[in-house]
N, C-alpha and C positions, 0 to 999 in steps of 0.2 A: 504494500499499499504506499503510495506516494506521501511524503510529509512536506509541508510547507516549512521552510527555514526562515529564521529572522534575517532580514536583510540588513547588511551593515550600512551605517550612515555615512554619507560623503558630503563635504562641503563643495559647492560648485565653484570651480576656478576656471578662468579663461585660458589657462596655459595647460589645460589637461591634454593628454596625448591623443591623437587620432589612432585608430586601429592600426594603420600602417606604421606610424611612428612607434607605437608600443612593440609591435613585432620587430622593428629594426633594432631598438635599443635592448630588447630582451636578448636578441641573438648576439648583439655586439658585446654586451656585458658577459653573457655566458662564455663567449669565445675568449675575452680578454681578462676577466677577473682571475687573479691569483690569490690564494688564501695561505697565509703563513701564520705560525704561532710563536708565542714566547711561552715555553714550558719551564715552570719553576718547580724545584723539589729541594728536600733537606738532605744533608749528608747522613750516612749511616751513623748510629750512636757511637760515641767515643772515638770517631775518625777525624783526623785533622785535614783541612782543606788542602794544604800543601802536599799531603800524601795521596789524596784521593783525586783531586781535579785533573792533574796531568794524565792519569790513566783514563779518565772520561774523555779528554780531548783526543787522546790516541785512538780511543775506541770509535768515537763519533767522526773523526776526520773532518773538522769544520774547514770550508773552503775559504772563509773570510772574504768572499767576493759574491755580491748579490746576483751576479749574472752566471755563476758557476755553481750548480747544485752540489757537486761532489758525490760520493758514493751513498750518502744518507740524506742529502738535502739540507745539511746543517750549515748555518752561516757562522755561528760562533758559540762558544761556551764561556760564560762570564760569571763573575761573582755577583751574587744577588743577596738582599737582605735576609731572605729565608734560607739561603744556601747557595744553590747553583741555578742559573738559567741557561737553557738551551734554546737558541734562536733558530727556528726552522724557516728556511726560505720559502716564500710564497710560490706556489705552483698551481697550474689549472687542476681543479679537483677531479679526480678519477678514483672510484671506490678502490679497485685492486691495488692501484699504485700507492695510494695513501695508507691503506691498511698495512701493506708490505713495508713502506718506509717507517712508519711509527712502530710496527712490530720489531723491525731490526734495530731501531734506534732505543726504544724504550725497554724491551724485554731484558736485555743484558743488564741495563741499570737496576731494574727491580731484583734481578738475580744477585746484584751486589749489595743489595740491602738499603738502597735509597729509600727515603721516607716522604710522605706527603703530610705536611704539618699545616696547622690552620693558617699560617702566613703565606702559604703557596697558591699562586693564581695560574690561570691559563688564558692568555690573551690571543684573540683571534684578530689578524690584520687582513682586511679586504683591500687589495690594490688594483686599480684598473690600468694595466700596462698596454701601451700601444693603442689607446683609444683614438679614433679617427677625428672625434670632435667632442665638444664639451657635453656633459650629461645634463639633461633638463633638471632644474632645481626641484620640481615637483616629485621627482623620483626619490631624492634624498629626504624630502619632507614626508613622503609616505613611509619610507623605511624607518624614519624617526618615530612617526606617530605609531606604526605597527609595533615597534619594540616597546612603546609606552603602553599601548593597549594590552600587550601580553607580557608585560614585565614581570608580574608575580610568577607566571608559568615559566619564564625564561630563567629567573633566578633559581627556581625550584628545580627544574630539569637539569641545570648545570651545576647544582650543589654537590659538594664533595666532602662535607665534614664527617666526623666519626661518632657523633653522639646526638641524641635527640635535643639536647640543650644547646648544641652547636652545630646546626646542620650545614652551616657555611662559614667562610671566613668573614671577619668584620668588614664594614662597608668603607672603611678609611680610604682604601685604594680603588674602590669601584662604586663610588657614592652615586646614589640615585636622586638626590635632592633637587639639583638643578635640572636634571633630566626630566623629572616628572612636572617641574614648574614651566618649562620652556615650551610653549605651543607654537607651531608654524602657522597657526590660523591667522594671527594678526601680525606676524613678522616672517621675513624669510630666513633661509638657513644661514646666510651670511651673518645677519643680526644675531641669531641664536649663537653662532660660533663666537661672536664678539662678547655676548653676554657670558658665555662660559668663560672666556679668557679673563673678563674683568670681575668674575665673581669672587666674593670675600668668604663664601661658605665652602666651596669645593675648588681645589686647585685644578686648572684646566685639564691637565693630563691625567687626573684621577677620576674622571667621570665614567659612569656606568656605560655610556655610548660617547666614545672619545672622537671629537671632530677637529682636533688641533692641526692635523695633517692636510686637511682638505684646503684646496685653493680655488677660488672663484674667478671667473672672468668678468669683463665689463658689464655683462648683462646678468650677472649673478648666477649663471650656470656654472656647473662643477667643471673646472679645467683640470685639476688634479684630484683624482678619486682615490682617497686613502683614509678608510675609516677603521676604527678599533673597538671591538666589543671586549670590555675588560672584566666583565662580570663572572664569567665562568671560573669555578674553583679548579685547583689542580687536579689532574686526572692522569693516571698511569695505565689505563686500559685502552690500547690502540683502537679497538672497535668503536669504543665510545668517543674517542677524540675524533675519529674519522666521521662518525654519524653527525657530531655537532658541527663539523666543518660544512657538511651539506645542509644543516639546518639554517646556517647563516647565508649560504648561497641561495637557498630556496626563499629566504625572506627578501633578499635583494631582487630576485627575479619576480617575485610576487608584487614587490613595490612598483616595478615597471607595469606589470599586468593591470593593477587597480588604478594606475594613473590615467587611465581611459576615463574613469568615472569622477574624478576630482580628488579631493584631500580626505583621506580616512579619518573619521571621528573616533576618538578613544573611548567613548561611552557616555552614557547619560550620567548626571551629576552624582546620583546615589551610588551607582555602580563604580564611577571613578574614584570617589571618596573611598570606598571599600578597597579598591585596588592600592591606594596609597597607604591605607592602614596595613594590608597585607605585605606591602614592601617594607614598612618600618618594622613589622614583626619578624621578618625573616632576614633583614639586612640592617644591622645597627652596630654601635660600637660598645655595646654594654656587656659583652661576653667576656669569659675569662680566656687567657692564653691566646689572644688575637682572634677568638671566634666571635660570631655574632650570637647574641642571646636569643635563642629560639625557643625557650622554654614555654612560652605562651602559645605555641602552636600545638593544639589538640588534634586528635584524629579527625574530627569534623572540619577544622581549619585546614588540615592537610589536604582534605578533599577539595577545598576551594582552589588550592595551588594546582592540584591535579587536574581539576576541571578547566582552569584557564590554560594550562599546557595543552590539553586535549582539544580545546577550542582552537588554539593556535595551530596544531598539527592538521586539523580539519580545514582550517582557512588556507593552509599551504598544499592541500591535497593535489590540486591541479598541477603544481610545479613538481612535486614528488613524482607524479605520473610521467612527466617529461624527462626528468632525471633517470628514471628507470634503473634504480640500484637499491640495495637493502637498507638505506639510511632511514627510511620511514619505519621499517619494522623495528630497528634498534631504538629509535626515538619513541615509538609507542611503548616499548618495554620500559625505557627510562622514565616515561611519563607516569607509569604505575609505580616504578620503584627506581629512583635515580641512584647514582653512585653513593650518595650520602646515607641513604636508607640501607643500602647493601652493606656499607662499612659499619653502620650502627648495629647490624645483626651479627657482626663478626666476620664478613667475608674479607679475605685478602685480595690483593690485586690479581693474583693468578686465577683465583675463582671468579672474580668479576668478569675478567676478559674471557675465560672459558665459557661461562654462562651466556655471555652476549654473542660470542663467536658461534655458539650452537644455533643461534637464530639464523645465521647467514650462511651455513654450510650449504654447498651445492647439493640438490636433491639426487642428482645422478652425475656420473662422468660419462664422457663421450668416448666410444670405442672406434676401432677402425672403420667399421661400417658407417658410423655417423659421419666420419670424415669423407668417405666416399660420396654419400648423399649430399652432404653440404657442398662439396666440390662440383657436383653435377648442377646444383642450383646456382651457386655463385658464378660459375664460368658459363652457364648457359649451354651445357654440353648436350641437353635434349631440349629442343624448342620447336615451335610451328605445329604443335599437336592441336587437333581440332577440339579436344575436350580434355578435362583433367585425367580421366580414366586412361586415355591413350598415353598421356605423359607418364603417368605412374607405371604403366607397363613397360615402356621404353626405359625409364630411370631404373626400373627394377633389373632389366636385363644388364643395363650398364654397371649396376652395382653387384650383380650376380646373386640376387635373392629374390622371393616372390614379392609381388606388388603390394599385398597386404602389410608386409613388413615395412616397406618404404612408407606406406601411408601412416603406420603407427609411430615410426621414428620421427617423422615430420610433425606430428602432433606434440611431440616433446621439445620442439624448438621454439617454444612460446616466446622466449626473450627476443628472437629475431622476427617474429610476426610474419610467418610465411603465407603467402596468398597466391591464388590462381590468377594469372594475367592472361586474359583471352586474347588480347591483341598480339602478345608475343608467343602465345601458346605454350606457356611454361610457368612453373612456379617461380616466385621471386621473394626475396626477403625485403621487408620494409625497413629493417634495421640492420 
C-alpha cells in the first residue's frame, strides 16, 4: 500500500538550479571531489612517542606530497594533542579501494596496541580538485542546512565513545554552537564564513562544519571547494571509516539534487528547538577525561537520535542508489548501533570491524564460466539475434554449457544490470 510522505519545506530562491544545471554539477562534483581524512589515535600504554612514531612512519610510508599517494595514500604522520595524527590524502571515493587502503593502514596499528581515547577525532575533508568552474552558492547553502537538519543524527552515527556517560568526545574541537545559529536564509555563505571567522564563541577552525578553506569568487559562488566535517569521533574500523566517507559524499550530491527546489528548511520551530537540545545533550564540555557528558541520554532519547539518523539515510536514498555500493548497508547498521554503543558493550576494534565486514561480504564468487559469459556480453561475441532465446542458445554454445545455465548465471549479475537490447540483438550491461 502506498504511503504519503511528508514533503520537505523549501524556501524559494531565484538562483535555484535548473534540471540541466543540477545534472551537470552533480556529475562534475562526483567526478572531481576527493575525500581525505585526519585520523587521530593515542599511543599504546607505557610507550614513548620517540620509540613508537618512527615505526609508524616506516609502516605507513607517508609521501609528504599531496600529488603522490604513495603505497597507502598517507601524506604525513604528525604529533597531535591526543597522540598521533595520520593524514590521508584525498582521493576519489571507491568502496573497494578505500576499504583496502584503510585496512592496510589501520589494522597493523591496532595490532600494535594503539588506542582511541576521548580526545581523538576523525576529520573528513571534501576537496573539489580540477573544477571547471565555480560551484553555485546554493549547493553549499543546502549542504549546510542539510547538516543542520540532521545534526543530532550525524553526531550520533559518528560517535565513538566507550561509555553511556561519554558517548563522544567533548565539543571543544567540533563545536556546533555557531553552526546551529548561522542560517543561509537571510545571509549568503560568504557572510556565514565571515561570521564564523569573527566569532568569540567558537574558534573558526573548530566548527562542527568548517568553512575556513572555502574561497568565493566575485559573484559569491565557490571558487575553491574545500570543506571539513570535524564532528566524527576517532574510528579504527576500516569498513566504518569507508562508509562514513560515502555518507558525506552522498550529502554533497544530494545538496546538488535538492538545489532544483530552493533552499532546504531545517524544520519547524518546535522540532528545531528539540534538535538544539539534542545537540547540547550529546555534545558538550561537561564530561570527564575530555568526553561529552551524555548521562542525560535515556533509551527513549537515544531513539530520537536514531530516528533522526534514519530520516537522514532515507533522505539520501536516491544518492545511495546511484553510488551502488555497500555504504548504505553499513550506515543503516551504524544507525541502529554506532561504534560508541558497540564499544560500550565491550566490543574491541577487531570485533567491530569483523561484524561490519560481515554485512558487505560478497554473496558469491565468480568462476571461470562466469568470466566466459561476461566476456561474451562485454565484447559482443554473439549479436544480431532476433530474440533473446536465440542469443542464449548461441551464447551457451560459445560458453560450452546448456542455455538454461547461461540464463541462471546472468540473473546473478545484478550489480551490472544485464538487459536485452533488441536493436543490437544481444545482452548488454548497463553498468
